[in-house]
N, C-alpha and C positions, 0 to 999 in steps of 0.2 A: 625678248624681252631683257636687253643689257640694262635696265634703268632700276633691277632688281635689287634692293637692299637687304641685309641680313638676311637674304634666305628666305623673305617673307610678301606675298602677293595677298591680294584681296579678293575676294569672288562676289559676286551676285549674277542673278539671271532674271531675263524673260520669259515670263510663261503665257502660252494662247491660253484661246477661250477653255479647252478640256483638259489645260493643267500637262500639256508638252512644252518641255524647255524648245525656246526657240531662238533664244541668245544668251550667250555666254561673255561676261565682261571679268576681264582679270586686268588689276590694277596696282600698282607699283605707287609709290608717293609719288610722283612725276609725272607720270606715263597711266595710260589706260587704254587696255588693247578690245574693242566688241566683234566678239567673233557671232557670224548669222549660222545658226544649226540647221540644215538639213534632216528630213526624215530621211531614210533609207533610200527611198525609192525616189523621191528627189536626188541624192547624191548619185546615182545610178543613172537618172535621164541625164546628168549633167554631168557625169562622165568625173567628177572629183571624188572618188570613191579614196584615192590618197592623200590628200590635203588636211583630210582629220590626224593622222598621225603624228605628225609635231605638238599636234594640241593634246593628243593625248600622253605622247610622251613627257609633256611637262607637267600634266595632272599626277601623272604616277610615278614623277621621281620625287624620291621620299626625302632627299636634302631641301627641299623647296617647301615650308610650311605654307599652307593656304587655309586664310583664315574668312569666316563668312556668317551672316546670322542666320539662321536655319540651316545649317551646313546637311543635316539630316537631308531636307527637303532636297537640295540643292546634286546631294551626289547622290539620292534616288533617280533622280530625275535623267541624271548624266549615264545613270546605269539603264533604267528603265525604255529610255527613249531614245539612245543612242549608241547603248552597250562599252558608255568607256566607264573607265574606272578611277578611282583618284587615292592619292596616298599623302599621310600626313595632313590631312584636314580636320581643321578644328571649329567648333560649333562656339562661337563665340558666348553667344545666350546659354549654354551650357555654367557661365561662370557664376550666372546670378542664381542663387542656389534657394532664395526666399521665396522669389517672386515667378507670378507664371511666364513662360518662355514667350508670351506675345502680349505682356503687357510693359507699357510706356518705362514703367518701373525698372523694367528687367533691360532694354537699352541703355537707360541710364546708369544702371549698376556696371555696365560697361566702358558706356563711354566719358563716365565723372560727372560730378552733381554740377548743379544749375551754376556754380561759380565760372564754371570754365564749358559747360556747354547750354545752348540753346535751344530751351524744350522745343518751341514752337518749330524748330527747324525737324527736330529728330525726328516728329509727327508728321510734319509735311513730307521728311526723304521715307522716311520705314511704314508708316501708319496710317496714311490718308487712302483712302478710301478711291476708289474711279481712279481713270486713265489721265496720263501726265500728258500734254503735248509734245512735251520732250522725252520720252518714254526713256532711249538710250543714255542719254544725257543723266537723267535721274538715276538709272540702275549703274550708271558709271560711279557718280557719286555716293551709291552705297558700297561699291566694290573698295573707293579710296577711302572712303570711311570704316570699313572692315581693317584695312590696311596699315590704315592708320593708327585707331585701336590700339592695335596689335602689337605695335613697334614701341609702344607707350612702355617706360622704362618702370611704371609698375604694375604691367600688363605683362611681360613676359614670364616673369614666374612662374606667373598664376598659371599662363596658358600652357606651359611643359608638364605643368602637374595633369593638367585636364588631359584625359584620354583622347587620343586622334581616332580619326576616321579612316581606316586603311581598306577600302572596299576591295583594293588587289588582293587582300588576302580572304577574302570570305568566299566561300563555296558559291558556286552560280545560283544553284536551287534555293539557296536560303535569300541571297541578295535578290534573286525574282521576288520571295513572297517577301519582302523587310519594303521594296519599291513599289511594289504592287500597291501595298499595305498605305503606304505615305501618299502615293498618287490618291487612292479612293476618297482617303481621308480627308485630303485638300478639296478636292471635289465636289463633296459632301458641304465641308463649311462655306466653302465659296454659294452653293443656296440658299446658305442662309440670304436673308432680303439685305440690303443696304437702307431701306426705308422702307417701316411701318407703319400702318395709317393705325390708328384705334379709334373703337367704334365707344365713345365716352359721351358725358354729360356733364355739366356742374352744376355743384347744390351751394344755396346759401350760407347748411349749415357749414361750420369750419372753413370755409371756402374751400370745399373739397370737390375733387374732380371724381369719379365714379364710372369705372368701365363697366361698359353695358356685358362683353362677351369674352368669355376665358382667351378663346382663339386670337382676340385681339387687343388685352388686354393689355396697360402697360406696365411692363417689367423693370425691375430693376437696372438699372445703368450700368454697364461694362466698357472697359474699356475708354474709347476717347466716345462713346455714344453721349448724344445729346437728345434732352426732350424738348420737341421746338411747337409750340401752342400759339393758336392764332385767334384771338378773342374779342370782343366789343364791350368797352365798358366808356358808360358816361357818351352814348352816342358817337365809339372813337373804336377803329380798328387796329387792335394792339398785338404785337408780336412778342414772343419770349422766348428764348432758347437757352437754355441750361444744361448743365452737366453736374450740376451740383445741387443740394438743397431740395434733392428730391424722396420724398418720405413713403413710403406701398406698405398699406394694408390692408390685406386682400383686395377688393374691389375698390378701395380709396386710396386717391393719391393726394398725398400737401405736400407744395412747394413755399420753399423759404429762402427768402434771397435777403443777405444782408442779416439774418436772423428773425426777419418779417413776414409774416403767412402772407403769400400772393393773393388779393381777392377776385375773384374769378365772374366778369356777368356772364354773357351769353357767348360759348365757346364755339368756334366756327370749324376749324382741325386740330389735331392734336396728330403728330407722329415722333416717334424716335428715328435719328438720324446713323446710322452707321450701326454695321454689324455687330454682332455682340461677341463677345470673346466664347473661344469653344471651355464648352463645359468641361466637370470635373473627369468626365468618363472618356471624353476626346485628348485631352491633356495628357491623363494616363497614357493611352494609348499613343499619342505622339510620341512620349518618353519613352516608351517600351521599345519603340524603332530605332530610338537615339539610341538606347543604352546596346541594343543589338549590333547598330553600324558600330558602335565605339568598341564592341566585344567585351562590355562588363556583365553582359548576361548572354545565354547561347538558348537560342532556338529550340536547336537539334536536341539537346538534352532533357529539353522539356518534354515529358512522355504524351501527354495530351494535343500540344503544338505540334510535332512530328507526327501522330497519327492523323489529327485533321488534316494538316497540309501536306501529307503525303512525302516527309524529309526522312524516314525512317522507314526498315523493316515491320517497326512497332505497329502490334495489333491490339485491337481491342479486346478482351477479355473479361469474361465474368466470374466477380468474386461467388464461391462455393458458401462463402463464411463473410457474413456481415457483421461490420462492428455491431457493440452493443447498444450504445446509445449514440447514433448520427446525429449529425448537425442537417438538415434537411433545406435548405434554400430554394425556396420556388420564386423564381422569377416572374409570375404567370398567378392566374386565378384557377383554381379548380375545388372540386367538391371534397369537402372533408367530413371526418368524425364529427359530429358533434363535439361528442368526448373528447377529442384530442385538445392539447392546447397547442394554439395557433397565435404567432406576434406577426402583426402586418404593419410594415414599414412604410409609411407614406410621407410626401415632403411636404411642407405646409405651404407653399405656392400653389398646390395643388389643391389641397383640401381645405384652409381655411378660408371662407365666406364664397367656395366655389361649391364645392363637391362634398360637402359635408352629410348633406342628404344622403346621398350615397352610402353613406358608413353607419344610417343609425340601431341596426341591427346585432352590429359588430365592433359597437362602441370600445367595447373591454376587451378587443382583442388590439386595436391600434397603439401604434406609438408615429408619433409626428416625429419627423427629421430633427426639426429646431429640440425637440425636449429631450434627446437620447444624452443619458448621462453619459458623462467622462469619465466616470471609475467603477468598476467590475460591482463592487457593490449595490451600488445604485443599478446599473442594467440588469443585474441579477434580480431586483426586485422587479423591474418593469419588464422584463420576460415572463417571470413567474412561470418558470419550469419550460418556459417553450423550447422543444426542438425543432420545429417546424418554423420556418419565416420564411412570410411571403414581403415581397419586394419587384422592384422592377430591375433589367441588369443593369442602368444606370446607375443605382443608388447603389451599388455593389461595390462603385469607386469613390464614393462618399466619405472621407480619411473618419468621420463620427462613428463609422460600424466597426473599426477596428476595435474598439473595447466589445463588440458583442463576439467578434470573430477571435477574440484571445480567451472569451469564457467558455466558447460552443462554436473550437474550430470546424468552420465550413468542410464538410467530408463530400456529401452529397449533392448536385445542383440539377433542379428539372426545368430545362426550360420550355416552358409553352409559347406557343407562335411561332417558333423556330425557324419558321421559313419568312417570317418577317425582317429576321436580323442577318446585317450583312456580318457574314463572317469575320472580318477582323475586329468587331465589336467585341469578341470574345480576347482577347484579350488581356486585357487588363484582370479578368478571371483568371485565366491561365497563369499567368507571371504572378501576379499579388498569391494565387494560395493554392501555388504548388507542391508547396510541402503538406499540405495538409487534404491535398481533392484526392478523392477515390474513384467517384464515380459521376460522369454526366449522362444525361438523358434529354435527346433533343424529339421534343413534339411539333410537330407542325403538318400544314399542308400546302405544296408548291403550287396548290391549284387556286387558292386563295390569296390575300395580302402578300405581294412581294416587298422587300426592303424597300425602305425610304429611299427617294432617289431614282430609284429603277428607271422611271420614263422618261428622267434626263441623263442619268449614265444606266446603258442599256446592258452592260456586263457587271453590274453587281451581281455578287454572290450571295446565297446562304448554304447551310451544312448540306442543304439537298442537290447542289449544284456540283456537289466533290462525289465525281464517279466510283471509287475506289469506298465511300461510303454509301453510297445511294444503295448501289448494289446489295446490301447487307440489312435495309432497311426495311422494317416490317410494313404493310399495306393492310392497313384493315378497313376488311372488303364489305364491311355490313354497316349501315347507318339506321340507328332506332328512332330519332328526331322526325324525320320529316313523314308526310302521309306520302300513300304507292305513287299518286300522277307526279307530284313534284321529284321527290326520290329517285324515280326510275326517268325523267327530263334532264335531271341533270347527270345520271350517270351516263346518258347516252352523249349529253353535247360536252360537258366536261371530262370526264374519268374513262370514257373509251367503251362504257358501256361493264364497265369491270366494280361496278359501285354497286351492290344489293342493297334493297330495303326490306325492313321487317318493320307492320305497320297496320294496325287495323282499320285505318284510314283509306279508303282504296276510291271513294267518289273523285271525280273532278272537280266537284263542286266546292271542294276546299281549297280553291283557288279562283279569286275573283277580280274580275278589272275592272276600274270605275271609270268611265268617259267623262272627266272633268273639260269640256267640249269650248270652255272658254278661258279656262286657265291658259296663262300667257307668262314665259320667262322675265326674270326681270335680274337685271345683275346688281350687283351690291359687294362694292369693291372687289376682290378676288374672289366671291361667291358667289350667290343664286339663291333667289326667292321665287316663291308661286302663291300668291295668295287665294286664289281661289280653291286650289287644293287642300290649304291651310281649313278653308272655312266648310268643305266637304269632309277630312280627316276628324273635325272637331264634332261632326254627328255622327261617324260613323265612333267615335271613341264615347258617344252619350249611347249609343244603342248595347254596344258592348258593356258597358257601365251596367247599364240596364239589367242586362241578363246575367250580370254576374261573370262574365269573363275576363280574366287576365290578360293583357297584351304589351305590345310594345308598337313604338311607332320608328321607322327607319329612314330618314334621307341623304342623298351622296351629297350635300352641301351645309355647313356649318352655320351659314347664316339662316338658312329654313329650320336646322333643328330650332336655333334660337329661336325664331319667330312662332314655331310651334309649341314651344313651352311656354313663352309668355303670352300667348292664348289660349292656351288651357289653362293656365292661373288667372289670368284675367275672366274666362267662361267658370270658375271655381271649380273645374277639374281636377282630378288629380293628377298632377306634373313631376314631382320627384321623380326620377329615374326612368322615367317614362318614354324620353326624345333623345335620339343618339344620329350622328352621322354615322356611314360606314365603318369610316376607320377608326373610332372609339367603340364602336359595337362588338370589335373582335381585338381592340385591343390597342390601336393607337389613336391616341386623342389628340396630340398637336403634331402636325408634324415638322414645324418651327424647332423643336426639340430635340430633333435631331435622336430619338435613343427611341429604338424601334421596339423596347417592350414597354412602352408607358402604358399602361393599362387600366380599365375600372374595375378595381377593386371592388363590386359594388355586394351585394347578397351572398358571399361565397358558400354559404350553406343552402341556399335554395335556388340560385338563379347562376344555373352553371352554362359557361359558353357564352353566355349570353342570347337565352334563348325568349322563346316566352310561347304558350298556349299560339296564340295570335299576335299576326305580324302585318302592322299599318305601313306599306313604301309609299313614299312621295317622291316619283324623280323627277319633279321641277320642269327638266329641261321639255323644251315645244317647239323648236328650232332647230337649235345645234345638238350632237348626238352627247359631246362632253365626257361627262364621266363614263357613260353607256359603252363608249370606245374600250374600255379597260375590263373584259371578261374574269379579273381575277376579283376585281371587287365588286363586279356585279356578282358571284359565285357565292361571296358572302352574304348579301343582303336578300339574294333568295333561298338560303338556307337553314333562315332562321324561327320556324315557326315549327310549331310539334301538332298544331289541329288545322291551321286555316291561315290564308294570304289572302292581303286582300292591296293592290296596287292601286293607286289613283296617277291619272296621267290623261292625257287627250290623245284618244282611239286612232284619230287621222296622222297621228305624229308616229307612235308605233306600231303600225300596219304600214306606214311609210319609210319614212328616213330610218327609223331605229327599226326597221324588219328584219334587219341580217345581224339584229344583236342580241344577247343572249334575253334578254325582256323581253322583243318583239319574237321569236322563236317559242319562247314560253307560251306567249297569246295567241299564236299560230297551234299550235301543237293542244289546246285544249278548246281550240273552235270557237267560232261566231258564240254561244250562249255563255261566255264566262263573261261577258260585258255587262255591267250595270250602269243606267243611265245618271250623271251625278246630280243632275238637276233633279231628277226621282228622290232620291238618297236627301240631298236639300230640303227639297219643298213638300215631298209625301212622304218620308222618312220610311223609304224602300230600303229591306236589309242586305247589308252586301254578303252575309255567312249565312251557313247552315246550323 
């Protein structure tokens, strides 16, 4: 690299499908060097173990400044994938202090205003999704831009003041934690779809678009996202593609172009193109890893971080003396004494126009995040003396919570459903509230829902995968919810026979399978429905209602949940807080949010742990196993009833293709008498419960 000027080079890299760095580009103002990086196994097989040494020497040379956009990701990948370190690394996006590091504005702040920089070129080079035909050329251009920007006269003084990334000086154990956390976060964000199709309808009122399902709703556009709508008007098909003028209020979306409302006729399709920007929690987690690489914060000196990741000899201790008036944050839903003063903080997007019916009995406890006061007097009035606050883990990264935590410092945090939380998601809480945190409690079941993304990233960890913590975990060995036959089956097939049951119901008739022989699975986008199962379930719901029995309905698929809810509503049957897909029933309503504790704060005074006397289950599938392959999620579904469970499915499917699944094993253990003919339920009103 004899062309290096002023001791500065730009770096950029190409990452493979699993986030592994496959190519590194080093660029001066006049030349670019493209280096293909093989895995350690590939290097050994090719016999070129020593060829990487000159590259490593250059990267570790403290006299050469290396600049990159997202230097945190690049330096983390160098170590995580190739055990290489770097010295004098500069993250150019750190120079943008006001904007998200992933935004166009952040890049423009580094490169210059629009008078000298072509904005579209910046989008094409750095922010455009999808693969480029000449990827190496594009990444070489990124490295050249990084070098050029660093050598701008106005930039050099700012870079010198910016903390360097010197992984050479970071202990291997800590660098492993940082680089792994960066990699996991990157892969999770990559799971967010580039195209989102929406289930919508057009209305003549105000020329609005109405979203039909929460999971496929139109959301606020971020970054370079665009809303694309195909519709017919006056007999012609028209297309609209916009990134501005989109106004969303609950289910309703209005689009203004040049100050005028766009009138829609019959909408054929609507989708959002482009990956959404990281959430506040995701951005906070990334910022913390960057600060740790820049040695502006010390993870090793944080007692909770050290204990969880095993960075030192720090151990958990039990406080013999509790603070007199602690503030307890529950990122969860748990039964509380009615006399307790509890504040529940929910997001507007989740609450308004979508899930308000879930909160009717606790409206006095609800504070919507967009209504949070920004001054301590206002917050004090909203909290009304509450020392117990329920919210999601992601909500704790909301800047608006700062006023609350100043007024009532966060001291004790109870994480419910901790088996669903990827361990890196704790960093924002542990770092942000380091000065006041005194105690953490993790409650969860690693035999039930795993962290989001586990099916794509099998090595994701929850707190229960940390062996030094797991060995001190307390196993609650007795369940009191489920009838004995169901409890014993779950114990044998899921918990290795270690789970005891204490319940008054011992008759196997507490669980029934309904044979919906004419049911057919139907694909609905990325989800599935089964209309015949819905018809049978409506009849069962009528029977349970007629006998005054309390029930809920669970299904593995959100499209089926939506269909069930709409059919209950049309049939004039109770529908509010009745239908759930499995993920929302235990905690995760929408995986696309990438918030592992996105929860259903339903009636926390009466509907604890999302359970009910009777549970009706719609398995939906009749040909392929789909969801049934995931034993952890099926375990959630089968363990919600307190008195009885009714499972609607096709018998030949469960006894055939699904025989080895948990549901298949359950029907076999109960025997043939457990089956009820679905046609008899529909036409002869045969009861499915005792």
